[in-house]
C-alpha positions as CSV (number, residue, x, y, z in Angstrom):
1,X,-4.9,4.4,203.3
2,X,-5.1,0.9,202.5
3,X,-2.3,-1.4,202.4
4,X,-1.8,-1.6,199.7
5,X,-1.6,2.0,199.4
6,X,0.7,2.3,202.4
7,X,3.1,-0.7,200.9
8,X,4.1,2.1,197.4
9,X,4.3,5.2,200.0
10,X,6.9,3.3,202.0
11,X,8.8,1.7,198.6
12,X,8.5,5.6,197.3
13,X,9.9,6.6,200.7
14,X,12.7,4.4,200.6
15,X,13.5,5.5,197.0
16,X,13.6,9.0,197.8
17,X,15.6,8.2,201.1
18,X,12.5,10.4,203.4
19,X,12.3,9.1,207.1
20,X,8.6,9.5,207.6
21,X,5.8,8.7,205.3
22,X,3.8,11.7,206.4
23,X,6.7,13.7,204.8
24,X,6.6,11.7,201.3
25,X,5.2,12.6,198.8
26,X,2.2,10.2,197.4
27,X,2.5,8.5,193.7
28,X,-0.9,11.4,192.7
29,X,1.4,14.3,194.3
30,X,3.8,13.5,191.5
31,X,1.4,12.8,189.1
32,X,0.3,16.2,189.7
33,X,3.2,18.4,189.6
34,X,4.3,16.4,186.2
35,X,1.1,18.0,184.7
36,X,1.2,21.0,186.3
37,X,4.9,22.2,186.1
38,X,5.7,20.3,182.3
39,X,2.6,19.0,180.7
40,X,-0.2,22.0,181.2
41,X,1.9,24.5,179.4
42,X,4.0,22.2,177.2
43,X,4.6,23.7,173.3
44,X,7.4,21.2,172.3
45,X,5.0,20.6,169.3
46,X,2.6,21.4,167.1
47,X,-1.1,19.7,168.9
48,X,-0.1,22.6,171.3
49,X,-1.1,25.6,168.7
50,X,-5.0,24.1,168.5
51,X,-5.5,22.5,171.7
52,X,-8.1,23.5,173.8
53,X,-6.4,22.0,176.9
54,X,-3.9,19.4,177.7
55,X,-5.3,15.8,178.6
56,X,-3.1,14.1,180.7
57,X,-4.4,11.1,182.5
58,X,-7.0,10.3,185.0
59,X,-7.5,7.3,188.0
60,X,-5.6,5.6,190.5
61,X,-2.3,6.4,190.7
62,X,-1.5,3.6,192.2
63,X,-3.2,1.8,190.3
64,X,-2.3,-2.1,189.2
65,X,-3.8,-1.9,185.3
66,X,-3.0,1.0,183.4
67,X,-4.5,1.9,179.7
68,X,-2.7,3.8,177.3
69,X,-5.0,5.1,174.3
70,X,-3.6,7.2,170.9
71,X,-5.1,10.6,171.7
72,X,-7.8,12.8,172.9
73,X,-10.5,13.5,170.8
74,X,-12.9,16.6,170.5
75,X,-14.8,15.4,174.5
76,X,-11.5,15.0,176.0
77,X,-10.0,18.4,174.4
78,X,-13.2,20.0,175.7
79,X,-13.6,18.8,179.4
80,X,-9.7,17.5,179.9
81,X,-10.0,14.5,180.6
82,X,-9.1,11.1,178.9
83,X,-11.9,8.9,177.1
84,X,-15.1,10.2,178.0
85,X,-16.8,10.3,174.5
86,X,-18.7,7.5,173.2
87,X,-15.0,5.6,172.8
88,X,-14.8,6.4,176.4
89,X,-17.8,4.7,177.4
90,X,-17.5,1.9,176.0
91,X,-14.0,1.7,177.9
92,X,-16.0,2.1,180.8
93,X,-18.7,-1.0,180.0
94,X,-15.3,-3.0,179.1
95,X,-13.1,-1.8,182.6
96,X,-16.7,-2.9,184.3
97,X,-17.3,-6.8,182.4
98,X,-13.8,-7.0,183.8
99,X,-15.0,-6.7,187.8
100,X,-13.4,-3.2,187.8
101,X,-14.3,0.5,187.9
102,X,-13.0,3.5,185.9
103,X,-11.7,5.0,189.7
104,X,-9.6,2.1,189.9
105,X,-7.7,1.7,186.9
106,X,-5.6,4.7,185.8
107,X,-6.1,5.9,181.7
108,X,-3.7,8.1,179.8
109,X,-2.9,8.4,175.8
110,X,0.3,8.6,174.1
111,X,0.1,11.9,173.5
112,X,-1.6,14.7,175.5
113,X,-2.8,16.9,173.5
114,X,-5.9,16.3,170.8
115,X,-5.0,16.2,166.4
116,X,-6.6,17.5,164.3
117,X,-9.6,15.7,162.7
118,X,-8.9,13.3,165.4
119,X,-6.4,11.9,162.6
120,X,-3.2,9.7,164.2
121,X,-0.6,11.2,166.4
122,X,2.2,11.7,163.6
123,X,5.8,10.6,164.7
124,X,7.3,13.4,165.9
125,X,4.3,14.7,168.0
126,X,4.3,11.0,169.9
127,X,8.2,11.5,170.4
128,X,7.7,15.3,171.8
129,X,4.9,13.5,174.5
130,X,7.2,10.5,174.7
131,X,9.1,11.7,178.2
132,X,5.8,12.5,179.5
133,X,4.1,9.4,178.8
134,X,7.4,7.3,180.2
135,X,7.2,9.3,183.0
136,X,4.1,8.7,184.1
137,X,4.4,4.6,183.6
138,X,7.3,5.0,186.0
139,X,5.4,7.0,188.7
140,X,2.9,4.5,188.9
141,X,4.6,1.1,188.4
142,X,1.3,-0.4,186.6
143,X,1.6,-4.3,187.5
144,X,-0.5,-4.7,183.7
145,X,-0.3,-2.3,180.8
146,X,-3.2,-2.5,178.1
147,X,-2.6,-0.7,175.4
148,X,-5.5,0.9,173.0
149,X,-5.2,0.5,169.3
150,X,-2.5,0.2,167.0
151,X,-0.1,3.4,167.6
152,X,-0.4,2.8,171.9
153,X,0.7,-0.7,170.9
154,X,3.6,-0.1,168.2
155,X,4.3,3.2,170.8
156,X,4.7,0.8,174.0
157,X,6.5,-2.0,172.3
158,X,8.6,0.0,170.3
159,X,7.8,-1.7,167.1
160,X,5.6,-1.3,163.9
161,X,3.6,-4.2,163.9
162,X,-0.4,-4.5,162.7
163,X,-3.2,-4.6,165.8
164,X,-4.1,-8.1,164.5
165,X,-0.2,-9.3,164.6
166,X,-0.1,-7.6,168.6
167,X,-3.2,-8.9,170.1
168,X,-4.4,-11.9,172.4
169,X,-0.1,-12.2,173.7
170,X,1.6,-10.8,176.3
171,X,4.7,-8.7,175.3
172,X,6.9,-6.4,177.2
173,X,7.5,-3.0,178.4
174,X,10.6,-2.9,180.1
175,X,9.6,-5.7,183.1
176,X,6.0,-4.5,182.5
177,X,3.6,-7.7,180.6
178,X,2.0,-5.7,177.8
179,X,-1.7,-7.0,176.5
180,X,-2.4,-4.8,173.2
181,X,-6.1,-4.8,172.2
182,X,-8.5,-2.5,169.6
183,X,-9.3,0.5,170.6
184,X,-13.0,1.6,171.6
185,X,-13.1,3.8,168.9
186,X,-12.4,0.8,166.6
187,X,-14.9,-1.6,168.2
188,X,-17.8,1.5,168.6
189,X,-16.9,1.2,164.0
190,X,-16.9,-2.7,163.9
191,X,-18.7,-4.3,166.7
192,X,-17.6,-7.6,165.3
193,X,-14.8,-7.2,166.6
194,X,-15.7,-7.0,170.5
195,X,-15.2,-10.5,170.7
196,X,-11.6,-10.3,170.2
197,X,-11.1,-7.7,172.3
198,X,-12.8,-9.5,175.1
199,X,-10.7,-12.1,175.0
200,X,-7.8,-9.8,175.2
201,X,-9.2,-8.7,178.2
202,X,-9.8,-11.7,180.0
203,X,-6.1,-12.8,179.7
204,X,-5.8,-9.5,181.6
205,X,-8.3,-10.8,184.1
206,X,-6.4,-13.7,184.6
207,X,-3.3,-11.7,185.1
208,X,-4.1,-9.6,187.7
209,X,-6.2,-12.6,190.0
210,X,-3.1,-15.0,189.0
211,X,-0.2,-13.2,189.0
212,X,1.3,-11.6,185.7
213,X,3.5,-13.1,183.1
214,X,7.1,-12.9,183.8
215,X,9.7,-12.2,181.0
216,X,10.6,-15.3,180.0
217,X,8.2,-17.4,181.9
218,X,5.2,-19.0,181.6
219,X,3.3,-16.3,179.1
220,X,-0.3,-18.5,179.2
């Protein structure tokens, strides 16, 4: 176990009031329980009727950077993992361009089941999944969140703004800095916007190396 993971494990131990690290559930354990006990069999909204399986999340439970997209697509519904289709391959390239690898970050969506015909998730569907997403964030405690696409940005920032209005500036979910950017699926349809997305990602790179912004502080 590396020093960073051990530190987070000790913090969790203190939170739970357990006397030895070997008895403390890890963040990965907590995520696994959330998925197995609550998400996998969820029937809280209509999306459960047509899904092949739920798509919970993937990556490092101790990740500093968390990506949150809109919803699973056909490939994700089939494989049970977020961002594995064409958009997922582009996201992998975006992550690699940031000097990271997919297993080093955590990736999920605001809803855990595929909407029909890959439409945007509806408000009641987002509301049904909201407790699961918030619990994921609470468990992982990322240093930075990057939302992918307008629905994800609006959900995390509790707003109704355009993508152009949200991106390229820091906002906050509770005290966690959030950088909204374009969804990789949109970038595949509009490759001319990739330069703008890269500007957003560069802000995240700087924050990961120099320290993330804080509410009321320097937003660079």
